[in-house]
DOVOKE-314312 format. One line per 3 residues: number of its first residue (from 0); for each residue x negated, y, z negated of C-alpha. Coordinates in nm, 2 decimals. Layout:
N
NUM = X/Y/Z  ...
END
This chain:
512
0 = 0.00/0.00/0.00  -0.15/0.34/0.10  -0.18/0.62/-0.15
3 = -0.36/0.95/-0.18  -0.61/1.09/-0.43  -0.65/1.47/-0.44
6 = -0.98/1.61/-0.56  -1.03/1.98/-0.64  -1.34/2.13/-0.48
9 = -1.63/2.21/-0.72  -1.42/2.14/-1.02  -1.13/1.95/-1.18
12 = -0.76/1.91/-1.24  -0.56/1.76/-1.52  -0.40/1.42/-1.44
15 = -0.07/1.50/-1.28  0.15/1.36/-1.00  0.25/1.59/-0.72
18 = 0.47/1.41/-0.46  0.25/1.12/-0.34  -0.08/1.29/-0.44
21 = -0.24/1.19/-0.77  -0.47/1.47/-0.91  -0.75/1.32/-1.11
24 = -1.08/1.39/-1.29  -1.41/1.56/-1.23  -1.58/1.49/-0.90
27 = -1.94/1.58/-0.81  -2.18/1.47/-0.54  -2.41/1.19/-0.66
30 = -2.62/0.91/-0.51  -2.43/0.61/-0.37  -2.61/0.39/-0.63
33 = -2.47/0.61/-0.91  -2.10/0.56/-0.81  -1.86/0.30/-0.92
36 = -1.60/0.27/-0.65  -1.38/-0.04/-0.62  -1.54/-0.33/-0.44
39 = -1.48/-0.37/-0.07  -1.43/0.00/0.01  -1.61/0.13/0.32
42 = -1.72/0.49/0.23  -1.74/0.74/0.50  -1.85/1.11/0.47
45 = -1.91/1.26/0.13  -1.95/1.04/-0.17  -1.78/1.15/-0.50
48 = -1.82/1.02/-0.85  -1.52/1.02/-1.09  -1.62/1.10/-1.45
51 = -1.42/0.99/-1.75  -1.33/1.35/-1.85  -1.03/1.55/-1.75
54 = -1.03/1.93/-1.75  -0.87/2.21/-1.54  -1.03/2.45/-1.30
57 = -0.93/2.82/-1.34  -0.94/2.86/-0.96  -1.01/2.66/-0.65
60 = -1.06/2.74/-0.28  -1.00/2.40/-0.14  -0.86/2.06/-0.22
63 = -1.01/1.74/-0.08  -0.77/1.45/0.00  -0.91/1.10/0.02
66 = -0.69/0.84/0.18  -0.76/0.47/0.12  -0.58/0.14/0.07
69 = -0.67/-0.16/-0.13  -0.77/-0.39/0.16  -1.14/-0.45/0.21
72 = -1.15/-0.31/0.55  -1.02/0.03/0.44  -1.22/0.35/0.47
75 = -1.22/0.69/0.30  -1.21/1.02/0.48  -1.18/1.38/0.36
78 = -0.96/1.66/0.47  -1.00/2.02/0.35  -0.69/2.21/0.27
81 = -0.70/2.58/0.17  -0.56/2.65/-0.18  -0.40/2.97/-0.30
84 = -0.60/3.11/-0.59  -0.32/3.23/-0.82  0.05/3.32/-0.83
87 = -0.04/3.69/-0.89  0.21/3.93/-0.75  0.15/4.31/-0.77
90 = 0.52/4.37/-0.83  0.49/4.18/-1.16  0.26/4.45/-1.30
93 = 0.55/4.69/-1.34  0.73/4.49/-1.61  0.40/4.39/-1.76
96 = 0.29/4.75/-1.81  0.65/4.84/-1.91  0.70/4.58/-2.18
99 = 0.37/4.41/-2.28  0.06/4.62/-2.23  -0.07/4.75/-2.57
102 = -0.10/5.13/-2.49  -0.09/5.24/-2.85  -0.38/5.00/-2.95
105 = -0.60/5.11/-2.66  -0.54/5.47/-2.75  -0.63/5.41/-3.12
108 = -0.94/5.23/-3.01  -1.05/5.50/-2.76  -1.00/5.79/-3.01
111 = -1.23/5.64/-3.27  -1.03/5.82/-3.54  -1.01/6.15/-3.36
114 = -0.63/6.14/-3.36  -0.57/6.50/-3.48  -0.46/6.39/-3.83
117 = -0.78/6.50/-4.01  -0.92/6.86/-4.00  -1.26/6.71/-3.91
120 = -1.13/6.55/-3.59  -1.25/6.65/-3.25  -0.93/6.73/-3.07
123 = -1.09/6.71/-2.72  -1.25/6.37/-2.78  -0.99/6.15/-2.60
126 = -0.94/6.40/-2.32  -1.31/6.37/-2.23  -1.30/6.00/-2.18
129 = -1.30/5.87/-1.82  -1.05/5.61/-1.70  -1.06/5.46/-1.35
132 = -0.78/5.29/-1.17  -0.80/5.04/-0.88  -0.47/5.06/-0.69
135 = -0.32/4.82/-0.43  -0.51/4.84/-0.11  -0.84/4.89/-0.29
138 = -0.79/5.26/-0.35  -1.00/5.38/-0.64  -0.91/5.67/-0.87
141 = -1.22/5.78/-1.06  -1.25/6.04/-1.34  -0.89/6.01/-1.47
144 = -0.84/6.17/-1.81  -0.55/6.21/-2.05  -0.48/6.43/-2.35
147 = -0.28/6.18/-2.54  -0.14/5.83/-2.55  0.18/5.92/-2.37
150 = 0.00/6.07/-2.07  -0.21/5.75/-2.04  0.09/5.53/-2.07
153 = 0.30/5.73/-1.82  0.02/5.74/-1.56  -0.04/5.36/-1.58
156 = 0.33/5.28/-1.56  0.37/5.51/-1.26  0.06/5.39/-1.07
159 = 0.06/5.02/-1.17  -0.32/4.98/-1.12  -0.45/4.64/-1.03
162 = -0.74/4.71/-1.26  -0.82/4.97/-1.53  -1.18/5.05/-1.60
165 = -1.31/5.25/-1.89  -1.61/5.49/-1.86  -1.80/5.72/-2.10
168 = -1.70/6.03/-2.29  -1.83/6.33/-2.11  -1.93/6.68/-2.23
171 = -1.62/6.82/-2.06  -1.29/6.69/-1.92  -1.39/6.46/-1.63
174 = -1.09/6.57/-1.43  -1.22/6.92/-1.43  -1.58/6.84/-1.36
177 = -1.59/7.03/-1.03  -1.51/7.36/-1.21  -1.82/7.31/-1.43
180 = -2.04/7.22/-1.14  -2.01/7.56/-0.98  -2.25/7.72/-1.22
183 = -2.63/7.71/-1.22  -2.64/7.45/-1.50  -2.44/7.12/-1.45
186 = -2.30/7.07/-1.80  -2.10/6.76/-1.69  -2.28/6.46/-1.84
189 = -2.20/6.15/-2.05  -2.25/6.20/-2.42  -2.09/5.88/-2.57
192 = -2.04/5.53/-2.44  -2.00/5.19/-2.60  -2.30/4.96/-2.56
195 = -2.17/4.70/-2.32  -2.27/4.37/-2.18  -2.14/4.18/-1.88
198 = -2.21/3.81/-1.84  -2.09/3.64/-1.52  -2.08/3.27/-1.45
201 = -2.20/3.32/-1.10  -2.54/3.40/-1.24  -2.56/3.04/-1.37
204 = -2.50/2.87/-1.03  -2.85/2.73/-1.02  -2.79/2.54/-1.35
207 = -2.44/2.42/-1.32  -2.32/2.14/-1.08  -1.95/2.12/-1.16
210 = -1.85/2.45/-1.00  -1.99/2.73/-0.78  -1.91/3.10/-0.73
213 = -1.59/3.22/-0.90  -1.48/2.87/-1.00  -1.50/2.79/-1.37
216 = -1.41/2.47/-1.56  -1.45/2.34/-1.91  -1.77/2.17/-1.82
219 = -1.95/2.49/-1.75  -1.76/2.73/-1.98  -2.00/2.63/-2.28
222 = -2.25/2.85/-2.10  -2.03/3.15/-2.19  -1.98/3.02/-2.54
225 = -2.36/3.00/-2.58  -2.39/3.36/-2.46  -2.13/3.48/-2.71
228 = -2.30/3.30/-3.00  -2.65/3.42/-2.92  -2.58/3.78/-2.84
231 = -2.32/3.84/-3.11  -2.54/3.70/-3.38  -2.84/3.91/-3.27
234 = -2.64/4.23/-3.24  -2.52/4.19/-3.60  -2.84/4.05/-3.76
237 = -3.11/4.22/-3.56  -2.95/4.56/-3.49  -2.69/4.59/-3.77
240 = -2.39/4.65/-3.55  -2.05/4.55/-3.70  -1.78/4.65/-3.46
243 = -1.81/4.42/-3.16  -1.54/4.32/-2.92  -1.57/4.02/-2.69
246 = -1.32/3.99/-2.40  -1.26/3.72/-2.14  -1.30/3.88/-1.79
249 = -0.99/3.70/-1.66  -1.19/3.48/-1.42  -1.55/3.38/-1.46
252 = -1.72/3.56/-1.75  -1.71/3.76/-2.06  -1.76/4.13/-2.16
255 = -1.89/4.27/-2.48  -1.82/4.61/-2.63  -2.04/4.73/-2.92
258 = -1.84/5.02/-3.07  -2.03/5.14/-3.38  -2.10/5.51/-3.38
261 = -2.47/5.46/-3.35  -2.42/5.23/-3.05  -2.20/5.48/-2.87
264 = -2.45/5.75/-2.91  -2.75/5.56/-2.78  -2.95/5.72/-2.50
267 = -3.01/5.54/-2.17  -3.37/5.47/-2.28  -3.25/5.31/-2.60
270 = -2.99/5.10/-2.42  -3.26/4.98/-2.18  -3.48/4.88/-2.48
273 = -3.20/4.67/-2.63  -3.13/4.51/-2.29  -3.50/4.43/-2.25
276 = -3.50/4.28/-2.60  -3.28/4.00/-2.46  -3.48/3.95/-2.14
279 = -3.66/3.61/-2.10  -3.62/3.55/-1.73  -3.91/3.65/-1.51
282 = -4.00/3.61/-1.14  -3.76/3.56/-0.85  -3.58/3.29/-0.66
285 = -3.91/3.17/-0.51  -4.07/3.13/-0.85  -4.05/2.78/-1.01
288 = -4.10/2.93/-1.36  -3.81/3.17/-1.42  -3.83/3.16/-1.80
291 = -4.13/3.32/-1.97  -4.17/3.27/-2.34  -4.48/3.47/-2.44
294 = -4.70/3.45/-2.74  -4.84/3.17/-2.96  -4.50/3.14/-3.14
297 = -4.15/3.22/-3.03  -4.01/3.56/-3.13  -3.79/3.51/-3.45
300 = -3.48/3.60/-3.25  -3.56/3.34/-2.98  -3.66/3.08/-3.23
303 = -3.33/3.12/-3.42  -3.13/3.11/-3.10  -3.31/2.79/-2.99
306 = -3.27/2.61/-3.32  -2.92/2.72/-3.40  -2.75/2.72/-3.06
309 = -2.95/2.64/-2.74  -3.10/2.31/-2.83  -2.78/2.14/-2.95
312 = -2.57/2.28/-2.66  -2.83/2.16/-2.41  -2.88/1.81/-2.56
315 = -2.53/1.73/-2.68  -2.31/1.90/-2.41  -2.47/2.03/-2.10
318 = -2.72/1.75/-2.04  -2.44/1.50/-1.98  -2.15/1.72/-1.87
321 = -2.37/1.87/-1.59  -2.56/1.55/-1.52  -2.88/1.75/-1.53
324 = -3.11/1.45/-1.48  -2.88/1.21/-1.29  -3.02/1.24/-0.94
327 = -3.35/1.30/-0.78  -3.26/1.64/-0.66  -3.17/1.75/-1.01
330 = -3.45/1.60/-1.21  -3.70/1.74/-0.95  -3.59/2.09/-1.06
333 = -3.69/2.01/-1.41  -4.02/1.84/-1.31  -4.11/2.15/-1.11
336 = -4.12/2.34/-1.44  -4.39/2.12/-1.59  -4.73/2.28/-1.53
339 = -4.92/1.95/-1.56  -4.88/1.76/-1.23  -5.00/1.43/-1.39
342 = -4.72/1.44/-1.64  -4.46/1.53/-1.38  -4.58/1.24/-1.16
345 = -4.56/1.00/-1.45  -4.21/1.09/-1.53  -4.11/1.09/-1.16
348 = -4.24/0.73/-1.14  -4.04/0.62/-1.44  -3.72/0.78/-1.31
351 = -3.76/0.65/-0.95  -3.81/0.29/-1.08  -3.51/0.31/-1.30
354 = -3.19/0.45/-1.14  -2.99/0.37/-1.44  -3.04/0.35/-1.81
357 = -3.18/0.02/-1.94  -2.87/0.00/-2.17  -2.52/0.05/-2.03
360 = -2.43/0.24/-2.35  -2.70/0.50/-2.30  -2.64/0.79/-2.07
363 = -2.92/0.82/-1.81  -2.95/1.20/-1.87  -3.02/1.15/-2.24
366 = -3.26/0.87/-2.18  -3.46/1.07/-1.92  -3.47/1.38/-2.14
369 = -3.60/1.18/-2.44  -3.87/1.04/-2.21  -3.96/1.39/-2.10
372 = -3.97/1.53/-2.45  -4.18/1.24/-2.58  -4.44/1.28/-2.31
375 = -4.47/1.66/-2.33  -4.48/1.66/-2.71  -4.70/1.36/-2.77
378 = -5.03/1.37/-2.94  -5.23/1.35/-2.62  -5.06/1.66/-2.48
381 = -5.10/1.91/-2.76  -5.17/2.21/-2.53  -4.95/2.50/-2.63
384 = -4.82/2.55/-2.27  -4.70/2.19/-2.25  -4.53/2.18/-2.58
387 = -4.36/2.52/-2.50  -4.25/2.36/-2.17  -3.96/2.18/-2.35
390 = -3.83/2.50/-2.49  -3.86/2.68/-2.16  -3.66/2.41/-1.99
393 = -3.38/2.45/-2.25  -3.39/2.83/-2.22  -3.37/2.80/-1.84
396 = -3.05/2.60/-1.86  -2.88/2.77/-2.15  -3.00/3.12/-2.24
399 = -2.76/3.41/-2.17  -2.80/3.58/-1.83  -2.70/3.95/-1.87
402 = -2.63/4.20/-1.60  -2.91/4.43/-1.73  -2.81/4.74/-1.53
405 = -2.46/4.75/-1.68  -2.61/4.77/-2.03  -2.88/5.02/-1.95
408 = -2.67/5.32/-1.83  -2.40/5.52/-2.00  -2.21/5.59/-1.68
411 = -2.12/5.23/-1.60  -1.75/5.14/-1.60  -1.62/4.82/-1.76
414 = -1.27/4.66/-1.72  -1.03/4.74/-2.00  -0.90/4.46/-2.22
417 = -0.55/4.33/-2.14  -0.59/4.40/-1.77  -0.46/4.12/-1.54
420 = -0.72/3.97/-1.31  -0.57/3.99/-0.95  -0.74/3.67/-0.84
423 = -0.62/3.44/-1.12  -0.33/3.63/-1.27  -0.49/3.58/-1.61
426 = -0.50/3.85/-1.88  -0.83/3.98/-2.01  -0.78/3.87/-2.37
429 = -1.01/3.91/-2.67  -1.23/3.62/-2.79  -1.30/3.56/-3.15
432 = -1.68/3.51/-3.17  -1.64/3.30/-3.49  -1.40/3.07/-3.30
435 = -1.54/3.09/-2.95  -1.60/2.71/-2.94  -1.22/2.68/-2.93
438 = -1.16/2.93/-2.65  -1.02/2.77/-2.34  -1.01/2.99/-2.03
441 = -0.77/2.76/-1.86  -0.50/2.83/-2.12  -0.52/3.21/-2.11
444 = -0.18/3.36/-2.04  -0.10/3.44/-1.68  0.11/3.73/-1.57
447 = 0.38/3.51/-1.42  0.39/3.30/-1.74  0.43/3.61/-1.96
450 = 0.72/3.74/-1.75  0.89/3.40/-1.77  0.85/3.41/-2.15
453 = 1.00/3.76/-2.15  1.30/3.65/-1.96  1.35/3.34/-2.18
456 = 1.32/3.55/-2.49  1.56/3.81/-2.36  1.49/4.18/-2.34
459 = 1.45/4.30/-2.70  1.27/4.56/-2.89  1.11/4.52/-3.24
462 = 0.85/4.69/-3.44  0.57/4.47/-3.30  0.66/4.51/-2.94
465 = 0.80/4.26/-2.70  0.46/4.09/-2.66  0.52/3.94/-3.01
468 = 0.75/3.67/-2.86  0.51/3.58/-2.58  0.17/3.40/-2.54
471 = 0.01/3.74/-2.56  0.11/3.78/-2.92  -0.19/3.60/-3.07
474 = -0.43/3.80/-2.85  -0.30/4.13/-2.96  -0.29/4.03/-3.32
477 = -0.65/3.92/-3.30  -0.75/4.25/-3.14  -0.59/4.44/-3.42
480 = -0.69/4.24/-3.72  -1.05/4.14/-3.64  -1.15/4.45/-3.44
483 = -0.93/4.76/-3.43  -0.83/4.79/-3.79  -1.18/4.76/-3.94
486 = -1.31/5.00/-3.67  -1.05/5.26/-3.74  -1.13/5.24/-4.11
489 = -1.50/5.29/-4.05  -1.44/5.58/-3.80  -1.21/5.77/-4.04
492 = -1.46/5.73/-4.32  -1.74/5.86/-4.09  -1.52/6.16/-4.00
495 = -1.45/6.23/-4.36  -1.82/6.21/-4.46  -1.92/6.44/-4.17
498 = -1.64/6.69/-4.26  -1.74/6.70/-4.63  -2.10/6.74/-4.54
501 = -2.02/7.04/-4.32  -1.81/7.19/-4.60  -2.09/7.15/-4.85
504 = -2.34/7.31/-4.61  -2.10/7.60/-4.55  -2.06/7.65/-4.93
507 = -2.44/7.64/-4.98  -2.49/7.90/-4.71  -2.23/8.13/-4.86
510 = -2.39/8.09/-5.20  -2.72/8.21/-5.07
END
């Protein structure tokens, strides 16, 4: 009896039945010897291996359909069928902005306590912040500014932007920048901006084999979890920052907003220094050694990251989920990072002679990695460069890859939280860094899902907003409780201290 198996390109699908098409598992190209297809099948074209795990891709460009029957003379062939990336509809944005988008929370965040309720407030602060809108048809509106929360809300509801970007606070209202540019001195310049980090999964394409480009699945998402853990811990422990917001980009990465007052007032040079603090990648695409760990011992930050995060994620998760040593092509990438050719040749010989693990219970990736570590760290190879090689391999496959230019300059824009990604329809929700292991990008609410929930709940208004009865409720609650409320408290205390200091200085000057 003939049947079909559908395979999602570069990723995975949950087990489900759609008509006569059974969607199954994770498929990735492997050697024929590594596969375990039913006996008697004549394989033609690409060979795919079915793993035992089942996850879901956030997006997919193509599906592969393999047709075969149970008879021994049957064959397999592949047909590529384009897939639609999401159920996003621009018309859905109107009710989303009208009923669900947390305008009041965004305003409270962007004012940093300058809400006009304290005599020490800067009344012009929010009005000097740049917002940028991307409209349908790829029309960009830069240097948008608003005097209050109502103006911001009305403008967004009217224009229904596909994307909202947030820029710096300038010396003057950005919408009136041309008036200030007429004079001899250009006084229009950024004076405050959150320290931001942008981490994109596409920058990891050379170390992940489950997906490529914009596609993301639960096999490669741990790379983002690693980045959050490493960067968040360092920002708090090494630099003393407290008010840090992590946000899912809606598709293939994460964004970080460091919002402490001392972070917002950093110069470009200071931002560049912090960005360089996290730099370990050197060279270019033509260089075998892309990770450079300098010095006789690892920097304390790198040593802590390696011990507490990178090593375990590499050995317990990525090594097997990405099959990093399963094929010749993949293990050659690791062997090329070993500076001693005799050691690389010895390992190559062992791995070529044994396609599989000697024990069926042992994963071939784990076995080969242990062999690699043992040889590099054995007594006869005590040279610092060789022992450091194990760490460099782990760093290469796991360490956060930042878009340095985004972090170095105050005038870079970054997408606002709670935007909807137009390619996936998913909302850019906050991520709790303390629970980031549990974050699943495939379950993030979509625009269509939220509107369905709104319809099921019925249109109602309550003190918490209509989002409270939808899947967005937990995200907004997290934003408020773990980020916004502590930030507001700190900002108001800072304004109060600054105001009292000025009063005291004024009294002292009058006393003289």
